[in-house]
mmCIF file as Biopython writes it, N, C-alpha, C and O atoms, coordinates in Angstrom:
data_model
#
loop_
_atom_site.group_PDB
_atom_site.id
_atom_site.type_symbol
_atom_site.label_atom_id
_atom_site.label_alt_id
_atom_site.label_comp_id
_atom_site.label_asym_id
_atom_site.label_entity_id
_atom_site.label_seq_id
_atom_site.pdbx_PDB_ins_code
_atom_site.Cartn_x
_atom_site.Cartn_y
_atom_site.Cartn_z
_atom_site.occupancy
_atom_site.B_iso_or_equiv
_atom_site.auth_seq_id
_atom_site.auth_asym_id
_atom_site.pdbx_PDB_model_num
ATOM 1   N N  . UNK A ? 1  ? -186.438 -96.187  141.452 1.0 0.0 1  A 1 
ATOM 2   C CA . UNK A ? 1  ? -185.596 -97.087  140.694 1.0 0.0 1  A 1 
ATOM 3   C C  . UNK A ? 1  ? -186.451 -98.263  140.213 1.0 0.0 1  A 1 
ATOM 4   O O  . UNK A ? 1  ? -187.285 -98.784  140.953 1.0 0.0 1  A 1 
ATOM 5   N N  . UNK A ? 2  ? -186.231 -98.663  138.974 1.0 0.0 2  A 1 
ATOM 6   C CA . UNK A ? 2  ? -186.992 -99.766  138.390 1.0 0.0 2  A 1 
ATOM 7   C C  . UNK A ? 2  ? -186.493 -101.099 138.930 1.0 0.0 2  A 1 
ATOM 8   O O  . UNK A ? 2  ? -185.320 -101.252 139.271 1.0 0.0 2  A 1 
ATOM 9   N N  . UNK A ? 3  ? -187.403 -102.052 138.999 1.0 0.0 3  A 1 
ATOM 10  C CA . UNK A ? 3  ? -187.024 -103.390 139.455 1.0 0.0 3  A 1 
ATOM 11  C C  . UNK A ? 3  ? -186.189 -104.076 138.388 1.0 0.0 3  A 1 
ATOM 12  O O  . UNK A ? 3  ? -186.485 -103.972 137.197 1.0 0.0 3  A 1 
ATOM 13  N N  . UNK A ? 4  ? -185.158 -104.768 138.807 1.0 0.0 4  A 1 
ATOM 14  C CA . UNK A ? 4  ? -184.297 -105.497 137.876 1.0 0.0 4  A 1 
ATOM 15  C C  . UNK A ? 4  ? -184.863 -106.901 137.671 1.0 0.0 4  A 1 
ATOM 16  O O  . UNK A ? 4  ? -185.216 -107.586 138.631 1.0 0.0 4  A 1 
ATOM 17  N N  . UNK A ? 5  ? -184.945 -107.313 136.419 1.0 0.0 5  A 1 
ATOM 18  C CA . UNK A ? 5  ? -185.406 -108.655 136.105 1.0 0.0 5  A 1 
ATOM 19  C C  . UNK A ? 5  ? -184.193 -109.514 135.776 1.0 0.0 5  A 1 
ATOM 20  O O  . UNK A ? 5  ? -183.295 -109.069 135.062 1.0 0.0 5  A 1 
ATOM 21  N N  . UNK A ? 6  ? -184.158 -110.739 136.290 1.0 0.0 6  A 1 
ATOM 22  C CA . UNK A ? 6  ? -183.029 -111.608 135.925 1.0 0.0 6  A 1 
ATOM 23  C C  . UNK A ? 6  ? -183.131 -112.022 134.462 1.0 0.0 6  A 1 
ATOM 24  O O  . UNK A ? 6  ? -184.227 -112.271 133.959 1.0 0.0 6  A 1 
ATOM 25  N N  . UNK A ? 7  ? -182.010 -112.094 133.791 1.0 0.0 7  A 1 
ATOM 26  C CA . UNK A ? 7  ? -181.986 -112.550 132.395 1.0 0.0 7  A 1 
ATOM 27  C C  . UNK A ? 7  ? -181.750 -114.055 132.398 1.0 0.0 7  A 1 
ATOM 28  O O  . UNK A ? 7  ? -180.828 -114.554 133.042 1.0 0.0 7  A 1 
ATOM 29  N N  . UNK A ? 8  ? -182.594 -114.759 131.673 1.0 0.0 8  A 1 
ATOM 30  C CA . UNK A ? 8  ? -182.452 -116.214 131.612 1.0 0.0 8  A 1 
ATOM 31  C C  . UNK A ? 8  ? -182.378 -116.652 130.161 1.0 0.0 8  A 1 
ATOM 32  O O  . UNK A ? 8  ? -182.686 -115.877 129.256 1.0 0.0 8  A 1 
ATOM 33  N N  . UNK A ? 9  ? -181.982 -117.860 129.944 1.0 0.0 9  A 1 
ATOM 34  C CA . UNK A ? 9  ? -181.921 -118.426 128.598 1.0 0.0 9  A 1 
ATOM 35  C C  . UNK A ? 9  ? -183.246 -118.996 128.162 1.0 0.0 9  A 1 
ATOM 36  O O  . UNK A ? 9  ? -183.379 -119.485 127.041 1.0 0.0 9  A 1 
ATOM 37  N N  . UNK A ? 10 ? -184.232 -118.937 129.039 1.0 0.0 10 A 1 
ATOM 38  C CA . UNK A ? 10 ? -185.537 -119.487 128.710 1.0 0.0 10 A 1 
ATOM 39  C C  . UNK A ? 10 ? -186.219 -118.607 127.677 1.0 0.0 10 A 1 
ATOM 40  O O  . UNK A ? 10 ? -186.028 -117.391 127.642 1.0 0.0 10 A 1 
ATOM 41  N N  . UNK A ? 11 ? -186.996 -119.230 126.861 1.0 0.0 11 A 1 
ATOM 42  C CA . UNK A ? 11 ? -187.765 -118.488 125.870 1.0 0.0 11 A 1 
ATOM 43  C C  . UNK A ? 11 ? -187.508 -119.035 124.482 1.0 0.0 11 A 1 
ATOM 44  O O  . UNK A ? 11 ? -186.550 -119.774 124.254 1.0 0.0 11 A 1 
ATOM 45  N N  . UNK A ? 12 ? -188.368 -118.665 123.569 1.0 0.0 12 A 1 
ATOM 46  C CA . UNK A ? 12 ? -188.261 -119.184 122.215 1.0 0.0 12 A 1 
ATOM 47  C C  . UNK A ? 12 ? -187.182 -118.461 121.400 1.0 0.0 12 A 1 
ATOM 48  O O  . UNK A ? 12 ? -186.722 -117.381 121.772 1.0 0.0 12 A 1 
ATOM 49  N N  . UNK A ? 13 ? -186.796 -119.073 120.299 1.0 0.0 13 A 1 
ATOM 50  C CA . UNK A ? 13 ? -185.951 -118.380 119.342 1.0 0.0 13 A 1 
ATOM 51  C C  . UNK A ? 13 ? -186.830 -117.296 118.725 1.0 0.0 13 A 1 
ATOM 52  O O  . UNK A ? 13 ? -187.992 -117.540 118.402 1.0 0.0 13 A 1 
ATOM 53  N N  . UNK A ? 14 ? -186.268 -116.101 118.564 1.0 0.0 14 A 1 
ATOM 54  C CA . UNK A ? 14 ? -187.060 -115.015 118.006 1.0 0.0 14 A 1 
ATOM 55  C C  . UNK A ? 14 ? -186.163 -114.063 117.233 1.0 0.0 14 A 1 
ATOM 56  O O  . UNK A ? 14 ? -184.949 -114.026 117.435 1.0 0.0 14 A 1 
ATOM 57  N N  . UNK A ? 15 ? -186.781 -113.291 116.343 1.0 0.0 15 A 1 
ATOM 58  C CA . UNK A ? 15 ? -186.043 -112.315 115.554 1.0 0.0 15 A 1 
ATOM 59  C C  . UNK A ? 15 ? -186.952 -111.121 115.276 1.0 0.0 15 A 1 
ATOM 60  O O  . UNK A ? 15 ? -187.381 -110.914 114.141 1.0 0.0 15 A 1 
ATOM 61  N N  . UNK A ? 16 ? -187.248 -110.331 116.323 1.0 0.0 16 A 1 
ATOM 62  C CA . UNK A ? 16 ? -188.134 -109.180 116.130 1.0 0.0 16 A 1 
ATOM 63  C C  . UNK A ? 16 ? -187.404 -107.998 115.498 1.0 0.0 16 A 1 
ATOM 64  O O  . UNK A ? 16 ? -186.187 -107.861 115.622 1.0 0.0 16 A 1 
ATOM 65  N N  . UNK A ? 17 ? -188.168 -107.156 114.822 1.0 0.0 17 A 1 
ATOM 66  C CA . UNK A ? 17 ? -187.623 -105.906 114.286 1.0 0.0 17 A 1 
ATOM 67  C C  . UNK A ? 17 ? -187.541 -104.925 115.445 1.0 0.0 17 A 1 
ATOM 68  O O  . UNK A ? 17 ? -188.529 -104.684 116.138 1.0 0.0 17 A 1 
ATOM 69  N N  . UNK A ? 18 ? -186.365 -104.368 115.648 1.0 0.0 18 A 1 
ATOM 70  C CA . UNK A ? 18 ? -186.161 -103.380 116.713 1.0 0.0 18 A 1 
ATOM 71  C C  . UNK A ? 18 ? -185.414 -102.204 116.119 1.0 0.0 18 A 1 
ATOM 72  O O  . UNK A ? 18 ? -184.246 -102.321 115.746 1.0 0.0 18 A 1 
ATOM 73  N N  . UNK A ? 19 ? -186.085 -101.082 116.033 1.0 0.0 19 A 1 
ATOM 74  C CA . UNK A ? 19 ? -185.461 -99.914  115.418 1.0 0.0 19 A 1 
ATOM 75  C C  . UNK A ? 19 ? -185.291 -100.143 113.930 1.0 0.0 19 A 1 
ATOM 76  O O  . UNK A ? 19 ? -186.243 -100.513 113.242 1.0 0.0 19 A 1 
ATOM 77  N N  . UNK A ? 20 ? -184.083 -99.927  113.427 1.0 0.0 20 A 1 
ATOM 78  C CA . UNK A ? 20 ? -183.831 -100.094 111.992 1.0 0.0 20 A 1 
ATOM 79  C C  . UNK A ? 20 ? -183.313 -101.481 111.645 1.0 0.0 20 A 1 
ATOM 80  O O  . UNK A ? 20 ? -183.096 -101.774 110.470 1.0 0.0 20 A 1 
ATOM 81  N N  . UNK A ? 21 ? -183.109 -102.342 112.636 1.0 0.0 21 A 1 
ATOM 82  C CA . UNK A ? 21 ? -182.575 -103.671 112.380 1.0 0.0 21 A 1 
ATOM 83  C C  . UNK A ? 21 ? -183.423 -104.756 113.009 1.0 0.0 21 A 1 
ATOM 84  O O  . UNK A ? 21 ? -184.534 -104.507 113.478 1.0 0.0 21 A 1 
ATOM 85  N N  . UNK A ? 22 ? -182.885 -105.957 113.012 1.0 0.0 22 A 1 
ATOM 86  C CA . UNK A ? 22 ? -183.536 -107.131 113.597 1.0 0.0 22 A 1 
ATOM 87  C C  . UNK A ? 22 ? -182.607 -107.705 114.651 1.0 0.0 22 A 1 
ATOM 88  O O  . UNK A ? 22 ? -181.387 -107.700 114.483 1.0 0.0 22 A 1 
ATOM 89  N N  . UNK A ? 23 ? -183.188 -108.204 115.744 1.0 0.0 23 A 1 
ATOM 90  C CA . UNK A ? 23 ? -182.386 -108.792 116.811 1.0 0.0 23 A 1 
ATOM 91  C C  . UNK A ? 23 ? -182.749 -110.270 116.903 1.0 0.0 23 A 1 
ATOM 92  O O  . UNK A ? 23 ? -183.872 -110.628 117.259 1.0 0.0 23 A 1 
ATOM 93  N N  . UNK A ? 24 ? -181.777 -111.123 116.574 1.0 0.0 24 A 1 
ATOM 94  C CA . UNK A ? 24 ? -181.956 -112.571 116.620 1.0 0.0 24 A 1 
ATOM 95  C C  . UNK A ? 24 ? -181.518 -113.064 117.993 1.0 0.0 24 A 1 
ATOM 96  O O  . UNK A ? 24 ? -180.383 -112.825 118.406 1.0 0.0 24 A 1 
ATOM 97  N N  . UNK A ? 25 ? -182.412 -113.749 118.702 1.0 0.0 25 A 1 
ATOM 98  C CA . UNK A ? 25 ? -182.103 -114.313 120.015 1.0 0.0 25 A 1 
ATOM 99  C C  . UNK A ? 25 ? -182.294 -115.823 119.944 1.0 0.0 25 A 1 
ATOM 100 O O  . UNK A ? 25 ? -183.385 -116.318 119.660 1.0 0.0 25 A 1 
ATOM 101 N N  . UNK A ? 26 ? -181.202 -116.545 120.211 1.0 0.0 26 A 1 
ATOM 102 C CA . UNK A ? 26 ? -181.219 -118.006 120.124 1.0 0.0 26 A 1 
ATOM 103 C C  . UNK A ? 26 ? -180.862 -118.578 121.490 1.0 0.0 26 A 1 
ATOM 104 O O  . UNK A ? 26 ? -179.751 -118.350 121.970 1.0 0.0 26 A 1 
ATOM 105 N N  . UNK A ? 27 ? -181.781 -119.325 122.142 1.0 0.0 27 A 1 
ATOM 106 C CA . UNK A ? 27 ? -181.448 -119.964 123.421 1.0 0.0 27 A 1 
ATOM 107 C C  . UNK A ? 27 ? -180.333 -120.987 123.221 1.0 0.0 27 A 1 
ATOM 108 O O  . UNK A ? 27 ? -180.329 -121.726 122.237 1.0 0.0 27 A 1 
ATOM 109 N N  . UNK A ? 28 ? -179.393 -121.025 124.154 1.0 0.0 28 A 1 
ATOM 110 C CA . UNK A ? 28 ? -178.262 -121.937 124.060 1.0 0.0 28 A 1 
ATOM 111 C C  . UNK A ? 28 ? -178.384 -123.068 125.065 1.0 0.0 28 A 1 
ATOM 112 O O  . UNK A ? 28 ? -178.948 -122.901 126.147 1.0 0.0 28 A 1 
ATOM 113 N N  . UNK A ? 29 ? -177.846 -124.228 124.688 1.0 0.0 29 A 1 
ATOM 114 C CA . UNK A ? 29 ? -177.813 -125.363 125.593 1.0 0.0 29 A 1 
ATOM 115 C C  . UNK A ? 29 ? -176.946 -124.994 126.787 1.0 0.0 29 A 1 
ATOM 116 O O  . UNK A ? 29 ? -175.847 -124.468 126.611 1.0 0.0 29 A 1 
ATOM 117 N N  . UNK A ? 30 ? -177.412 -125.255 127.973 1.0 0.0 30 A 1 
ATOM 118 C CA . UNK A ? 30 ? -176.652 -124.900 129.167 1.0 0.0 30 A 1 
ATOM 119 C C  . UNK A ? 30 ? -177.002 -123.527 129.712 1.0 0.0 30 A 1 
ATOM 120 O O  . UNK A ? 30 ? -176.432 -123.100 130.717 1.0 0.0 30 A 1 
ATOM 121 N N  . UNK A ? 31 ? -177.922 -122.834 129.073 1.0 0.0 31 A 1 
ATOM 122 C CA . UNK A ? 31 ? -178.371 -121.530 129.551 1.0 0.0 31 A 1 
ATOM 123 C C  . UNK A ? 31 ? -177.793 -120.382 128.753 1.0 0.0 31 A 1 
ATOM 124 O O  . UNK A ? 31 ? -176.788 -120.526 128.057 1.0 0.0 31 A 1 
ATOM 125 N N  . UNK A ? 32 ? -178.437 -119.261 128.864 1.0 0.0 32 A 1 
ATOM 126 C CA . UNK A ? 32 ? -178.009 -118.072 128.147 1.0 0.0 32 A 1 
ATOM 127 C C  . UNK A ? 32 ? -178.587 -118.016 126.750 1.0 0.0 32 A 1 
ATOM 128 O O  . UNK A ? 32 ? -179.304 -118.915 126.312 1.0 0.0 32 A 1 
ATOM 129 N N  . UNK A ? 33 ? -178.259 -116.943 126.065 1.0 0.0 33 A 1 
ATOM 130 C CA . UNK A ? 33 ? -178.748 -116.738 124.706 1.0 0.0 33 A 1 
ATOM 131 C C  . UNK A ? 33 ? -177.661 -116.146 123.842 1.0 0.0 33 A 1 
ATOM 132 O O  . UNK A ? 33 ? -176.813 -115.391 124.317 1.0 0.0 33 A 1 
ATOM 133 N N  . UNK A ? 34 ? -177.692 -116.492 122.572 1.0 0.0 34 A 1 
ATOM 134 C CA . UNK A ? 34 ? -176.870 -115.838 121.575 1.0 0.0 34 A 1 
ATOM 135 C C  . UNK A ? 34 ? -177.723 -114.706 121.022 1.0 0.0 34 A 1 
ATOM 136 O O  . UNK A ? 34 ? -178.837 -114.942 120.556 1.0 0.0 34 A 1 
ATOM 137 N N  . UNK A ? 35 ? -177.211 -113.477 121.068 1.0 0.0 35 A 1 
ATOM 138 C CA . UNK A ? 35 ? -177.958 -112.320 120.587 1.0 0.0 35 A 1 
ATOM 139 C C  . UNK A ? 35 ? -177.143 -111.650 119.490 1.0 0.0 35 A 1 
ATOM 140 O O  . UNK A ? 35 ? -175.993 -111.269 119.708 1.0 0.0 35 A 1 
ATOM 141 N N  . UNK A ? 36 ? -177.745 -111.504 118.298 1.0 0.0 36 A 1 
ATOM 142 C CA . UNK A ? 36 ? -177.070 -110.921 117.147 1.0 0.0 36 A 1 
ATOM 143 C C  . UNK A ? 36 ? -177.994 -109.897 116.506 1.0 0.0 36 A 1 
ATOM 144 O O  . UNK A ? 36 ? -179.172 -110.174 116.281 1.0 0.0 36 A 1 
ATOM 145 N N  . UNK A ? 37 ? -177.461 -108.709 116.210 1.0 0.0 37 A 1 
ATOM 146 C CA . UNK A ? 37 ? -178.238 -107.698 115.507 1.0 0.0 37 A 1 
ATOM 147 C C  . UNK A ? 37 ? -177.915 -107.791 114.020 1.0 0.0 37 A 1 
ATOM 148 O O  . UNK A ? 37 ? -176.747 -107.820 113.631 1.0 0.0 37 A 1 
ATOM 149 N N  . UNK A ? 38 ? -178.958 -107.837 113.191 1.0 0.0 38 A 1 
ATOM 150 C CA . UNK A ? 38 ? -178.808 -108.003 111.750 1.0 0.0 38 A 1 
ATOM 151 C C  . UNK A ? 38 ? -179.574 -106.922 111.007 1.0 0.0 38 A 1 
ATOM 152 O O  . UNK A ? 38 ? -180.556 -106.383 111.519 1.0 0.0 38 A 1 
ATOM 153 N N  . UNK A ? 39 ? -179.121 -106.604 109.791 1.0 0.0 39 A 1 
ATOM 154 C CA . UNK A ? 39 ? -179.922 -105.720 108.953 1.0 0.0 39 A 1 
ATOM 155 C C  . UNK A ? 39 ? -180.820 -106.591 108.073 1.0 0.0 39 A 1 
ATOM 156 O O  . UNK A ? 39 ? -180.714 -107.817 108.108 1.0 0.0 39 A 1 
ATOM 157 N N  . UNK A ? 40 ? -181.701 -105.972 107.287 1.0 0.0 40 A 1 
ATOM 158 C CA . UNK A ? 40 ? -182.681 -106.727 106.500 1.0 0.0 40 A 1 
ATOM 159 C C  . UNK A ? 40 ? -182.009 -107.683 105.513 1.0 0.0 40 A 1 
ATOM 160 O O  . UNK A ? 40 ? -182.470 -108.812 105.348 1.0 0.0 40 A 1 
ATOM 161 N N  . UNK A ? 41 ? -180.932 -107.255 104.857 1.0 0.0 41 A 1 
ATOM 162 C CA . UNK A ? 41 ? -180.259 -108.124 103.888 1.0 0.0 41 A 1 
ATOM 163 C C  . UNK A ? 41 ? -179.625 -109.321 104.573 1.0 0.0 41 A 1 
ATOM 164 O O  . UNK A ? 41 ? -179.663 -110.430 104.039 1.0 0.0 41 A 1 
ATOM 165 N N  . UNK A ? 42 ? -179.044 -109.116 105.747 1.0 0.0 42 A 1 
ATOM 166 C CA . UNK A ? 42 ? -178.435 -110.224 106.482 1.0 0.0 42 A 1 
ATOM 167 C C  . UNK A ? 42 ? -179.481 -111.238 106.920 1.0 0.0 42 A 1 
ATOM 168 O O  . UNK A ? 42 ? -179.207 -112.438 106.929 1.0 0.0 42 A 1 
ATOM 169 N N  . UNK A ? 43 ? -180.681 -110.773 107.286 1.0 0.0 43 A 1 
ATOM 170 C CA . UNK A ? 43 ? -181.765 -111.689 107.653 1.0 0.0 43 A 1 
ATOM 171 C C  . UNK A ? 43 ? -182.160 -112.541 106.446 1.0 0.0 43 A 1 
ATOM 172 O O  . UNK A ? 43 ? -182.366 -113.747 106.580 1.0 0.0 43 A 1 
ATOM 173 N N  . UNK A ? 44 ? -182.267 -111.919 105.271 1.0 0.0 44 A 1 
ATOM 174 C CA . UNK A ? 44 ? -182.602 -112.667 104.050 1.0 0.0 44 A 1 
ATOM 175 C C  . UNK A ? 44 ? -181.515 -113.690 103.724 1.0 0.0 44 A 1 
ATOM 176 O O  . UNK A ? 44 ? -181.817 -114.836 103.390 1.0 0.0 44 A 1 
ATOM 177 N N  . UNK A ? 45 ? -180.247 -113.275 103.821 1.0 0.0 45 A 1 
ATOM 178 C CA . UNK A ? 45 ? -179.136 -114.178 103.533 1.0 0.0 45 A 1 
ATOM 179 C C  . UNK A ? 45 ? -179.112 -115.364 104.505 1.0 0.0 45 A 1 
ATOM 180 O O  . UNK A ? 45 ? -178.910 -116.506 104.092 1.0 0.0 45 A 1 
ATOM 181 N N  . UNK A ? 46 ? -179.318 -115.088 105.791 1.0 0.0 46 A 1 
ATOM 182 C CA . UNK A ? 46 ? -179.350 -116.150 106.795 1.0 0.0 46 A 1 
ATOM 183 C C  . UNK A ? 46 ? -180.503 -117.109 106.521 1.0 0.0 46 A 1 
ATOM 184 O O  . UNK A ? 46 ? -180.339 -118.324 106.633 1.0 0.0 46 A 1 
ATOM 185 N N  . UNK A ? 47 ? -181.660 -116.575 106.164 1.0 0.0 47 A 1 
ATOM 186 C CA . UNK A ? 47 ? -182.812 -117.411 105.837 1.0 0.0 47 A 1 
ATOM 187 C C  . UNK A ? 47 ? -182.530 -118.337 104.670 1.0 0.0 47 A 1 
ATOM 188 O O  . UNK A ? 47 ? -182.918 -119.505 104.694 1.0 0.0 47 A 1 
ATOM 189 N N  . UNK A ? 48 ? -181.853 -117.822 103.640 1.0 0.0 48 A 1 
ATOM 190 C CA . UNK A ? 48 ? -181.530 -118.623 102.470 1.0 0.0 48 A 1 
ATOM 191 C C  . UNK A ? 48 ? -180.552 -119.747 102.832 1.0 0.0 48 A 1 
ATOM 192 O O  . UNK A ? 48 ? -180.707 -120.883 102.382 1.0 0.0 48 A 1 
ATOM 193 N N  . UNK A ? 49 ? -179.544 -119.418 103.649 1.0 0.0 49 A 1 
ATOM 194 C CA . UNK A ? 49 ? -178.558 -120.428 104.063 1.0 0.0 49 A 1 
ATOM 195 C C  . UNK A ? 49 ? -179.233 -121.531 104.878 1.0 0.0 49 A 1 
ATOM 196 O O  . UNK A ? 49 ? -178.978 -122.715 104.658 1.0 0.0 49 A 1 
ATOM 197 N N  . UNK A ? 50 ? -180.090 -121.143 105.812 1.0 0.0 50 A 1 
ATOM 198 C CA . UNK A ? 50 ? -180.780 -122.141 106.641 1.0 0.0 50 A 1 
ATOM 199 C C  . UNK A ? 50 ? -181.719 -123.007 105.803 1.0 0.0 50 A 1 
ATOM 200 O O  . UNK A ? 50 ? -181.809 -124.216 106.018 1.0 0.0 50 A 1 
ATOM 201 N N  . UNK A ? 51 ? -182.411 -122.396 104.857 1.0 0.0 51 A 1 
ATOM 202 C CA . UNK A ? 51 ? -183.317 -123.157 103.992 1.0 0.0 51 A 1 
ATOM 203 C C  . UNK A ? 51 ? -182.536 -124.181 103.169 1.0 0.0 51 A 1 
ATOM 204 O O  . UNK A ? 51 ? -182.961 -125.330 103.042 1.0 0.0 51 A 1 
ATOM 205 N N  . UNK A ? 52 ? -181.395 -123.768 102.611 1.0 0.0 52 A 1 
ATOM 206 C CA . UNK A ? 52 ? -180.565 -124.697 101.836 1.0 0.0 52 A 1 
ATOM 207 C C  . UNK A ? 52 ? -180.043 -125.832 102.713 1.0 0.0 52 A 1 
ATOM 208 O O  . UNK A ? 52 ? -180.000 -126.986 102.287 1.0 0.0 52 A 1 
ATOM 209 N N  . UNK A ? 53 ? -179.648 -125.495 103.934 1.0 0.0 53 A 1 
ATOM 210 C CA . UNK A ? 53 ? -179.120 -126.504 104.852 1.0 0.0 53 A 1 
ATOM 211 C C  . UNK A ? 53 ? -180.180 -127.535 105.210 1.0 0.0 53 A 1 
ATOM 212 O O  . UNK A ? 53 ? -179.917 -128.738 105.199 1.0 0.0 53 A 1 
ATOM 213 N N  . UNK A ? 54 ? -181.368 -127.061 105.525 1.0 0.0 54 A 1 
ATOM 214 C CA . UNK A ? 54 ? -182.461 -127.968 105.912 1.0 0.0 54 A 1 
ATOM 215 C C  . UNK A ? 54 ? -182.870 -128.849 104.727 1.0 0.0 54 A 1 
ATOM 216 O O  . UNK A ? 54 ? -183.147 -130.035 104.907 1.0 0.0 54 A 1 
ATOM 217 N N  . UNK A ? 55 ? -182.908 -128.289 103.542 1.0 0.0 55 A 1 
ATOM 218 C CA . UNK A ? 55 ? -183.319 -129.097 102.375 1.0 0.0 55 A 1 
ATOM 219 C C  . UNK A ? 55 ? -182.257 -130.132 102.002 1.0 0.0 55 A 1 
ATOM 220 O O  . UNK A ? 55 ? -182.574 -131.131 101.356 1.0 0.0 55 A 1 
ATOM 221 N N  . UNK A ? 56 ? -180.995 -129.906 102.402 1.0 0.0 56 A 1 
ATOM 222 C CA . UNK A ? 56 ? -179.927 -130.865 102.098 1.0 0.0 56 A 1 
ATOM 223 C C  . UNK A ? 56 ? -179.805 -131.966 103.145 1.0 0.0 56 A 1 
ATOM 224 O O  . UNK A ? 56 ? -179.045 -132.916 102.957 1.0 0.0 56 A 1 
ATOM 225 N N  . UNK A ? 57 ? -180.543 -131.848 104.237 1.0 0.0 57 A 1 
ATOM 226 C CA . UNK A ? 57 ? -180.464 -132.850 105.301 1.0 0.0 57 A 1 
ATOM 227 C C  . UNK A ? 57 ? -181.102 -134.144 104.829 1.0 0.0 57 A 1 
ATOM 228 O O  . UNK A ? 57 ? -182.095 -134.122 104.102 1.0 0.0 57 A 1 
ATOM 229 N N  . UNK A ? 58 ? -180.530 -135.282 105.245 1.0 0.0 58 A 1 
ATOM 230 C CA . UNK A ? 58 ? -181.123 -136.569 104.848 1.0 0.0 58 A 1 
ATOM 231 C C  . UNK A ? 58 ? -182.505 -136.750 105.478 1.0 0.0 58 A 1 
ATOM 232 O O  . UNK A ? 58 ? -182.748 -136.333 106.611 1.0 0.0 58 A 1 
ATOM 233 N N  . UNK A ? 59 ? -183.384 -137.368 104.734 1.0 0.0 59 A 1 
ATOM 234 C CA . UNK A ? 59 ? -184.740 -137.642 105.225 1.0 0.0 59 A 1 
ATOM 235 C C  . UNK A ? 59 ? -184.702 -138.808 106.177 1.0 0.0 59 A 1 
ATOM 236 O O  . UNK A ? 59 ? -183.911 -139.734 105.998 1.0 0.0 59 A 1 
ATOM 237 N N  . UNK A ? 60 ? -185.553 -138.778 107.195 1.0 0.0 60 A 1 
ATOM 238 C CA . UNK A ? 60 ? -185.615 -139.893 108.171 1.0 0.0 60 A 1 
ATOM 239 C C  . UNK A ? 60 ? -186.538 -140.961 107.693 1.0 0.0 60 A 1 
ATOM 240 O O  . UNK A ? 60 ? -186.718 -141.971 108.374 1.0 0.0 60 A 1 
#
């Protein structure tokens, strides 16, 4: 039997290609992770939304 590893919220935000899709893992405040599977078009759409959001933020 394989050793079980505990799952933690530690680690960087990442979005590796796994199989035919991409798996977005976002560490959450208070522990744990948000895990979402996306296809290539959804990754592009999310990237565009985030880029627009960041560019609209007020400068410090």
